[in-house]
N, C-alpha and C positions, 0 to 999 in steps of 0.2 A: 458190578451195576444190580442196584436192588431191585425186586421184583415190583415195588410200584415204577422203577425209572421203566424199567423192559415195560411194561405196559404201556408207560408215555411214548416210550418211543416206538410205538407198534402203531399206536394211535397217530402219530404225527406221519408214519410212514417213509420216511428218508429224507423229512424235512428238517432242517438243522433245526435244534432245539435253542431260543433267545430269553435272554432278559425281560421280562414283561415289566418288570420294575414296579415302583407307586403309583407311575402314570396309567400303567395298560391295569394294573388291578384296577386303582378309582375309576377308568370308565365302566366298569363294571355295575358299578352303583349308580351311574347316568344312566344307566339300561338295565334295571335290574329283571325286568321280564322278558330281558331277548335269551334264550337260552344257546342263542347262535354263541355269539360272543363271549357267554361265560364258560361254553365248553372247549373253545379256542386257547382262552387265558388258563385254563387248566392244565391242558395237554400242554402247555411249555411253548406258544404261540401266540401270535399277536395280527391282527385282521391286516398288517399289513403283510408280513410274511404271507396271509392265505393270498391277498392280489395278486403276490408277484411271482409265487411258484404252487397256485391252484389256477387261479383265472389269469395268468401269464397276460399283467397290463402292469400299468406305471401307478402305483399308489399315490394321491394327493396328500402332498405334506408338507409342510412349513414351509412357506417362503423360503428360498436362500438368503434374503436381508436377516427378514423374522428367527432364523437360526441362527445369523453369524453376532447379532443383537444379544438374541439372550443365551451364546456362549460363549463371547467376549463379558458379556455383562459379569457371570458367573464365575469365569476366571476372576476378572478384578477382583469381586470378594475375596474370595478364596486363597487369592496367589500369595502370597510375602506372608504365612503362615494367618491370615486370614486377619489380615491387620485390618483391613478397610470394615468388617462383619465387625471386629472386636470396639474400634472406636462407634459407629452405630451404636453399639450396645450400653457403649459408656457414657457418652453424650446425653443419653435417654434415661442414666442415671438407674437402667436392669443391671448391669454389673457396677461394683466398685473399684475405687481405683488401683486396690491387690488383685484382683481379681480375673488376672491376666492370664490365665495357664490355657493351654491352646494344644491340639493335637491334633495332627493332621494325619488321618488313616491311611489319604493314597498313596503319601508319601512317606511310607511304611512299609505299602507293598503294592509299588504301581505296577502299571502291566493288566491285562487281559488274560493270562492262563490264570486254568484252576487253579494248579496253587499260589497264585495271588490272589484272587479272591478267598480262599481259604483261611490265608493269614489277614485281610482284613477283616472279614468275621470274623477268627478269634482274636484278633488285637480292640474290635467293637466291644465286643462282650468282653474281657479283660476289661476297657475301660471304666464299663458302664459297673461293674462287677468293683473296680476299683470307690467309686461310687457309694454304689449302694451300702457298700458294708464301713463306710465313714471314712475313708481315707481322705486326708486333707489337701494328698500332692494329684487328688482327682479334677482333669480339666474342666473349667468355664465353657468353653470349644470345642466339640469335638468336630471336625472338620470332614465329610464326605464319608459318613462313618455304614455298614454296611451290619445287614441282620437278616437272619430267615423269617420268614411269615410262615405257616401253616393251614395251606387253602386245603378244604374237602382231603385232608390229608396226604397231600403235596405239597413236601417246601421251595418256595420260590423266597428267590435271594431280594429284597430291594437294598438300595444303594442310595441314601439322603442327601438334602447337601447339607446339612449340619445339624446335630443337638447343643443343646445352650441351660447351663444352670449356676448360678449362683449358688459361694460355698454354702452355704446354710437348704438350699434347696432339696426334698427327700430324692427328687429322680428330678431326669434330663425333661424339656420341652424340645419336641420338634419344631426344627424352623427349613421352610421352603423361601429358595431364592425365583422369580419374577421378573422378566426384563419390562412388567407394565409399568406407564407410566403413571404413579401416585397424583390422581386428581382429587384426592379428599374423597368426600362425599359423590362424586361423578363416576370414581374408576368402576368398570364394565362390574356388576354384582352377580355376572356367571362366571367369571371370571375368579375369582374372590372364592365362590363357592366349591370351585375345582380346587386350588389351592389349595383352602382347607381340605378338602375329603383327599387329598394329595398326601397332606403331612399325617392325614389320619390315616391312611393307611403304615407309614412309618410310628406312629403311639400305636397303634393295635401290634406290632412288631415288637414294642420296647416291653408290651405289654405282656407278651405272650416271652419274652427274655427273661423277666420276674419270675411268670408261675415256673417257668424252669426249675430255677431258683428255689423255688417253695416261697417266694419272696408275693408278698401282695401288690397283686400288681393295681388297684390304685392310686399307689405311689405316684405310677406314671401321669396322672389328672386327664385332663380334658382341655389340657390348652395349647395349641400352637401358636407359632412365631409366624410371622411374614415379611418378608425383606422386599422392597420395589426400588424402584429408582425415582431421583425426583424427573421431573420432564426435562428435557432437552441436554442432559446429561447421566453421567452414570455413578453419579452421589449417590450411595445408599440412602432411604429411608426405610425406616422402621415401622413399615403400614401400623402392626397393631400387635399385641397378643390377647387372642381369642379366644373367648371359649368356643370349642368344636361339637358341643354334645349333639347336635342336631346331626350336623357332619358323621360322625362317630356313631349313630343309632343309624344312621342310613346306610353308610359302607357296612356294618355288623348283621343289617337284613337284606342285603341285597347277596352278603358274601352265604347266607345262610339258605338260601331259598334254594331252590333245584337247579340243574339236576346237583344232589348233599353231599355228593361221593365219589371216586375212581369207577364204581360198580354202573353208579347212573348214566358217565361221561360216558363208557363201553359200552352200556343197550342203547344208544340212541345211534351206532353206528353197525351197519349190517357186517355178519359173519363173516371174517377174512378182507373186510373193508376199512380205511380209515382216512386221516381228513387229507389226502393226499389227493382226493378221485373229491371232482365237482360237485360228481351226483350225491355225494355225500352230505358235503355242504350245504348243498340247495334244501336238502331233507330237513337238517337241523332248521327247527322252529324260529325265526326270528322276531323279533319286533320293534321292527322300522317306526321312529319318532324323526318329528321334522329338524330335530335337535342332533342327529346322529354323525353329518356330516361335522359339526364341531372336534368329535371325538375319537371315530369309526370310518378306518381305511375305507370296507365294504360297503358304506352307505347308498353307493350308485347302484353297488348288486342287489341290493336288497328293494332299494327304491324302484330298482324295474322292474322284483316281486314282488312289490309290492301293487303296483300298474298293473302287472298282465292280473295280477288276481281282482283287479279292481278296488284295493279299499279304500274308505275315505280317506285317511292319512293321504293319502297324494298330493289331497285339496287341503291340506293344515290343519292343525290339533283345533281351531273350531268347528272345521267340518266333518274331521273324525267324529265329534264329539255331539254333535248334533246329529248325525248319521249313525250314530253305534247303535240304535235299535233295529234298522236294515241290514247292513252288517256288509254290504256292499254300496258300491256306486252301482251296480246295475238293477238290485233291489232296489233302491230312493229310487231307480226311475219309474220303475214297472209302479212300484205306487203313489207316483207322481200322477203317472197316465193312465193307472186304471189299469196293466195290464198285467199278463201273470195270476198267480193266485191272489185272493185275499188277501188281506191286513190276516195275519197268522195268531197275532194276539195283540192287547189294550197299549203295547207302545209302537208297536207299526199301526197302530190306527191313527192314532195319536201324531205320529209319523207323518202320515200321509194326509195328514188335515193339516197338518202346517207345512210342508210342502206348497199345497193347492191353496193353499189360502198367500202365500210368498209368492205363487206366479201368477194367481191372481192381481196381488198387489201392483207386481213391477209390468203386466198387461196395463193396467190404468196411469203410470207413470209414464209408458212409452207412447199411449197414445193421446195422452195428454190431455 
């Protein structure tokens, strides 16, 4: 065990490490201000593991129907050498008639053992090196590639859906498969952004691979591919080959925020303590937001803490913005009623006036 891995094991306090994957790392970018989520992910855990092992509760997970649909759709596209996926690309003209070289990393080294995972990682790197050295036998599609991604000095393994490249492309684009129905302009934009960030995690890993080979990381570009399904069927639709420049930027910003290294993560924990303690988890600053339910299993726990602290966010994003000057619901009520200490600054004075004006307006409406 490396020194870094030993330190991470001590932080986890006996909770088995898990692969947080691209989705877990992407969740950090959704709430860049949440130190708690970031520290948990860096330590090789997920909010779901904290809920199970520390809070001793059942995590709020994807519905069995949605999970079954997602897994079945992904299998459909990747089985039989990725025939369905390859057809989708050829039908759109993104791969030519002779660009049919496919390599399945999962088939090369199946299983969940440490050795199998290492073999998949080495095989992925070998295939990438073929492409970047100009080998004409480099595959056009790499299914289930696996790459390391260094995050604040800690290496996380990322298993992706696929990578794709034409014969003359300088490198691969990362692709993501989602079972969302393709409804064109009506497709949920939050889902699209999340999938873009997830694929961008893979692009960062690809760039790090290029840097490790003393190659130009910009060869990887900033475009990602996304495959959805036709409504009411399992027919794949290449939703778009999109620029993910903004998603890449938000991801880089989130991953460079504090805690910025393992030393800073360890300083969040009292001497001799670890993440297996509820007290430790509770004392790490969080940043509860109304959309946390979409991506973090700890959302109920963090919401309860926000409620106990009287944080305006429990009333919604708009209320949190309006009451920001007060800092808490209790303080806002004091400003409204003129109780407690008077306004301490101009922002509080303005808020007090706005709250009283709104209350008078409501009284007039109520009294007709």
